[in-house]
C-alpha positions in Angstrom: 28.4 -26.0 -12.1 25.1 -24.8 -13.6 24.1 -23.3 -10.2 27.4 -21.5 -10.0 26.9 -20.1 -13.5 23.4 -19.0 -12.7 24.5 -17.3 -9.4 27.3 -15.5 -11.3 24.8 -14.3 -14.0 22.4 -13.1 -11.3 25.1 -11.2 -9.5 26.2 -9.5 -12.7 22.6 -8.5 -13.6 22.1 -6.9 -10.1 25.6 -5.3 -10.0 26.6 -7.5 -7.0 29.9 -9.2 -6.4 29.7 -12.8 -7.6 30.3 -14.1 -4.1 27.2 -12.4 -2.8 24.9 -14.5 -5.1 26.1 -17.7 -3.4 24.7 -16.6 -0.1 21.1 -16.0 1.0 20.1 -12.6 -0.5 19.4 -9.9 2.0 16.8 -7.2 1.8 16.9 -3.9 3.6 13.6 -2.5 4.8 13.8 1.3 5.4 11.2 2.9 7.6 10.6 6.5 8.8 12.0 7.8 12.1 9.5 10.6 12.1 6.8 9.0 14.3 6.1 10.4 17.8 3.6 9.0 20.3 2.3 10.5 23.5 0.5 7.6 25.2 -2.0 6.3 22.7 -2.0 9.6 20.7 0.2 9.9 17.6 1.6 13.4 17.7 3.7 12.9 14.6 3.0 10.4 11.8 5.4 7.5 11.4 5.8 4.4 9.2 2.9 2.2 8.1 2.9 -1.0 10.2 0.6 -2.8 7.8 3.2 -2.4 5.0 6.2 -3.3 7.2 4.4 -6.4 8.5 3.3 -7.7 5.0 6.8 -7.0 3.5 8.6 -8.7 6.4 6.4 -11.8 6.4 6.4 -12.2 2.6 10.2 -11.8 2.3 11.0 -14.1 5.2 8.5 -16.7 4.0 10.6 -16.9 0.8 13.8 -17.5 2.7 15.4 -14.0 2.4 17.3 -12.3 5.1 15.7 -9.0 6.2 17.2 -6.1 8.1 15.3 -2.9 9.1 16.9 0.6 9.0 15.7 4.1 9.6 17.2 7.6 9.3 17.8 8.1 13.0 18.2 4.4 14.0 17.0 2.9 17.2 13.3 2.4 18.1 10.7 3.8 15.7 7.1 4.6 16.1 4.4 3.3 13.7 1.4 5.3 12.6 -2.1 4.1 13.8 -2.7 0.4 13.1 -4.7 -2.5 14.4 -2.5 -5.0 16.3 -5.2 -7.7 15.9 -5.1 -7.7 12.1 -3.7 -11.1 11.1 -0.6 -9.8 9.3 0.3 -7.3 12.1 -0.3 -9.9 14.8 2.0 -12.4 12.9 4.7 -9.8 12.6 4.4 -8.9 16.3 4.8 -12.6 17.2 8.1 -12.7 15.4 10.8 -12.0 18.0 13.5 -11.0 15.4 11.2 -8.6 13.7 10.1 -6.9 16.9 13.8 -6.7 18.1 14.9 -5.1 14.9 12.1 -2.6 15.1 13.3 -1.5 18.5 16.9 -1.4 17.3 16.8 -0.2 13.7 20.1 0.4 12.0 20.9 4.0 11.1 20.9 4.4 7.3 24.3 6.2 7.6 25.8 2.9 8.9 24.6 0.8 5.9 27.2 0.3 3.2 26.4 0.0 -0.5 26.5 -3.6 -1.6 25.4 -5.1 1.8 21.9 -5.9 0.4 20.6 -7.3 -2.8 17.5 -5.2 -2.5 16.3 -2.0 -0.7 12.6 -1.7 0.0 11.3 1.7 1.2 8.2 1.4 3.4 5.6 4.0 3.3 3.5 5.8 5.9 2.9 9.6 6.2 6.2 9.9 8.1 8.1 8.8 5.0 7.2 12.0 3.3 9.1 14.1 5.8 12.4 12.3 6.7 13.2 9.9 3.9 13.6 12.5 1.1 15.9 14.6 3.3 18.0 11.8 4.7 21.3 12.4 2.8 22.7 9.1 3.9 19.8 7.2 2.5 19.8 9.2 -0.7 23.5 8.4 -1.1 22.9 4.7 -0.4 20.1 4.6 -3.0 22.2 6.4 -5.6 25.1 3.9 -5.1 22.8 0.8 -4.9 23.2 -1.6 -7.9 20.5 -4.1 -7.0 16.7 -4.0 -6.7 15.2 -0.6 -5.6 11.6 -1.0 -4.3 9.1 1.3 -2.6 5.4 1.3 -1.7 2.8 3.9 -0.9 4.7 7.0 0.4 8.0 5.2 0.3 8.8 6.4 -3.3 9.2 9.9 -1.8 12.9 9.1 -1.2 13.4 8.0 -4.8 12.3 11.4 -6.1 15.4 13.1 -4.5 17.9 10.6 -5.9 20.1 11.6 -8.8 22.0 9.4 -11.3 25.7 9.9 -11.9 25.0 12.3 -14.7 22.9 14.5 -12.4 19.5 13.5 -13.8 16.6 12.5 -11.5 16.6 8.7 -10.9 12.9 8.5 -11.9 13.1 10.5 -15.1 11.7 8.4 -17.9 11.0 5.5 -15.6 7.7 3.8 -15.1 6.6 4.0 -11.4 3.6 4.4 -9.1 3.0 5.5 -5.5 0.3 7.1 -3.4 -1.7 9.0 -5.9 -2.9 12.6 -5.7 -6.5 11.3 -5.7 -5.7 9.1 -2.7 -3.9 12.0 -1.0 -6.9 14.3 -1.3 -9.1 11.8 0.4 -6.8 10.4 3.1 -4.0 12.9 3.5 -6.0 15.0 6.0 -3.9 17.6 7.9 -0.5 16.0 7.3 -0.6 16.3 3.5 -0.7 20.1 3.8 2.7 19.9 5.4 4.4 17.6 2.9 7.3 19.1 1.0 5.6 17.8 -2.2 2.9 15.3 -3.3 4.2 12.2 -4.8 2.3 12.0 -8.1 2.7 15.7 -8.9 6.5 15.7 -8.1 7.1 12.5 -10.0 5.4 13.8 -13.1 7.4 17.0 -12.8 10.6 15.0 -12.7 9.6 13.2 -15.9 8.5 9.9 -14.4 6.0 7.8 -16.4 3.4 7.7 -13.7 0.9 4.8 -13.5 -2.0 4.2 -11.1 -5.0 2.0 -10.4 -8.4 3.3 -9.3 -8.5 4.7 -5.8 -6.9 2.3 -3.2 -6.8 -0.7 -5.6 -3.6 -2.7 -5.7 -1.1 -1.6 -8.3 2.4 -2.9 -9.1 4.9 -1.4 -11.6 8.1 -3.1 -12.5 10.6 -1.2 -14.6 13.8 -3.2 -14.6 15.2 -3.2 -11.1 12.8 -0.4 -10.0 9.8 -1.9 -8.3 7.0 0.3 -6.9 3.5 -0.2 -5.4 0.7 2.3 -5.2 -0.7 1.9 -1.7 -0.7 -0.4 1.3 -2.7 -3.0 -0.6 0.1 -3.3 -3.1 2.8 -4.3 -0.5 2.8 -8.1 -1.0 2.9 -7.5 -4.8 6.0 -5.5 -4.4 7.6 -8.0 -1.9 6.9 -10.9 -4.3 8.3 -8.9 -7.2 11.5 -8.5 -5.2 11.6 -12.3 -4.6 11.3 -12.8 -8.4 13.9 -10.2 -9.2 16.3 -12.1 -6.9 15.9 -15.2 -8.9 13.4 -17.0 -6.8 9.8 -18.2 -7.3 7.5 -16.9 -4.6 6.2 -19.6 -2.3 2.5 -20.4 -2.3 0.8 -18.9 0.7 -2.6 -18.0 2.2 -3.4 -14.3 1.5 -3.9 -12.1 4.6 -7.5 -11.1 5.3 -7.2 -7.6 3.8 -5.3 -8.9 0.8 -7.9 -11.6 0.3 -10.6 -9.0 0.5 -9.0 -6.8 -2.2 -8.5 -9.9 -4.4 -12.2 -10.6 -4.0 -13.1 -7.0 -5.1 -10.8 -7.5 -8.2 -12.6 -10.7 -9.1 -16.0 -9.1 -8.6 -15.2 -6.2 -10.9 -13.8 -8.7 -13.5 -17.3 -10.3 -13.7 -17.0 -13.2 -11.3 -20.1 -12.2 -9.3 -21.5 -15.7 -8.8 -18.2 -17.2 -7.6 -17.4 -14.2 -5.4 -20.8 -14.2 -3.7 -20.4 -17.9 -3.0 -16.9 -17.4 -1.5 -18.1 -14.6 0.7 -21.1 -16.6 1.9 -19.0 -19.7 2.6 -16.3 -17.9 4.6 -17.6 -14.5 5.7 -14.9 -14.2 8.4 -12.2 -14.8 5.8 -12.8 -11.4 4.3 -13.0 -7.8 5.7 -16.4 -6.5 4.5 -15.8 -3.3 6.4 -12.8 -2.7 4.2 -14.7 -3.5 1.0 -17.5 -1.1 2.1 -15.0 1.6 2.9 -13.3 1.2 -0.5 -16.6 1.5 -2.4 -17.8 4.5 -0.3 -14.6 6.5 -0.9 -14.4 5.5 -4.5 -17.9 7.0 -4.9 -16.9 10.2 -3.1 -13.9 10.6 -5.4 -15.7 9.6 -8.7 -15.6 12.3 -11.4 -17.6 10.5 -14.1 -20.3 7.8 -14.4 -17.8 5.1 -15.3 -16.0 5.6 -11.9 -19.4 5.9 -10.1 -20.5 2.6 -11.6 -17.3 0.9 -10.4 -17.7 2.4 -6.9 -21.4 1.3 -6.8 -20.4 -2.2 -7.8 -18.0 -2.4 -4.9 -20.6 -1.0 -2.5 -23.1 -3.6 -3.8 -20.7 -6.4 -2.9 -20.5 -5.1 0.7 -24.1 -4.0 1.1 -25.6 -7.4 2.4 -22.9 -7.2 5.2 -22.9 -3.5 6.0 -25.7 -1.8 7.9 -23.8 1.4 8.9 -26.0 4.5 8.2 -23.2 6.5 6.5 -22.6 3.6 4.1 -26.3 3.2 3.4 -26.6 6.9 2.6 -23.6 6.7 0.3 -25.1 3.7 -1.4 -28.4 5.6 -2.0 -26.6 8.6 -3.3 -24.7 6.5 -5.8 -27.9 4.9 -7.1 -29.5 8.4 -7.4 -26.4 9.8 -9.3 -26.7 6.9 -11.7 -30.4 7.5 -12.4 -31.6 4.6 -10.3 -34.1 6.4 -8.0 -36.1 3.4 -7.1 -33.1 1.5 -5.7 -32.1 4.7 -3.9 -35.6 4.9 -2.3 -35.4 1.2 -1.3 -32.1 1.8 0.5 -33.3 4.9 2.3 -36.6 3.3 3.3 -34.8 0.4 4.8 -32.5 2.8 6.6 -35.4 4.7 8.1 -37.1 1.5 9.2 -34.0 0.8 11.2 -33.3 4.4 12.3 -36.6 6.4 12.1 -34.9 9.5 13.5 -32.2 9.7 10.8 -32.6 13.2 9.4 -30.2 12.8 6.6 -32.1 9.8 5.2 -35.4 11.7 5.4 -33.8 14.7 3.6 -32.4 12.4 0.9 -35.8 10.7 0.5 -37.6 14.1 0.2 -35.0 15.2 -2.4 -35.8 12.1 -4.5 -39.5 12.8 -4.2 -39.0 16.4 -5.3 
C-alpha cells in the first residue's frame, strides 16, 4: 500500500498518469540530426557522443528505460570523438544503444506523456536543428515531467513557450555552454549559430549560472535540470534519476569524470591526497585532459584570481606533461603572476629538451629584458 501511495504521489508531482509510475520510468534522449560525415571528415557538426554515452550508461545503470530520438529520425552522425575512451567504448559495446542510434525515432512520432523525462544532448549540431524542430518544441511545451539538457542541448529550451506565451526559461535558474567556453571552443561553427546560449538565455530572463571554464556544473530548478558542458553530463543524468524517485547506484567514475573530480579536489585544497591518488594510479586519470583544462583556463583568464586557479590546474598536470605548448603556457602563467624565477626554470628545462625551440628562447629573453 505504501508503495502504491508513493507511486501515485510521484506521478502527481511529475504530471504523469498514476499508472505510469507503477512501471519502469522511461527517459527520452534527444540528439541532433545535423551531423554529416564524408569518410573520416565531419562536414557538418552533429551530436556529442561523449554526452550521449555517459547519459545512456548512467540512466541504464539505474534501471531506467531509455529511448533515442532525433528531429529527422533514422541514423545520426556524431561529432568527432575517441571510440577508445572508456565511456564511449562501453556504449558502443551495448547492442541496444547502437541499434537505437542507427534507428532513432523522429521527434514528431513521440507523444507527450510517453516518457517521465526528456534529456536534450548537446554537441554543436544541437545549436542548428533542435531549436527549429517544431515537433520537438511542441513536445517540450507539452511535457509535464523532468526536462533536462546539457552543454548545447538547452538551445531547444530557449525556443519553448509556456501556455501564457512566456519563454519557458524566463525567471528559471539554468546553465549551458557558456559564452566564455564558446569563444575558445566554438571555432568556425559558432559564427553560424542562430544565437549563443548564454547571451540568448539572459535576454529571455533566465537566471544564468556557470562554473569556471569547462568545470562541471549542475543546476536544478524544480523539474528543469541543466548541465554546463560535457563534464556535467553524469551530474545531469543522476539528477534525473533522483527526480524520478530513485537513489543513484554507486559506480566507478569514467576516466575523464574521475580526472575532473581530481581537479575539483585539488582546487579545494586536497593537494597531498590528490598527488597520492595520481601517483598510485596514473592510468586511472587523463592527465592530458587536466593539462588542457589548465592551459585554456589560463588563456581565458581575465584577472589574477582566474590565472591563479588556471596555474594551480597546470601545476597538477605539469609532472606528467612535457608538451612544448603546455610548458610555454605554464611559463607564461608564472610570469603573469610575478613568479619570474619559476617561469625561467620551466623555459630552461624546455630548452634543454628542445634546444631549437624559438618561442622558448624568445620568452626567456623577454624575462631577462
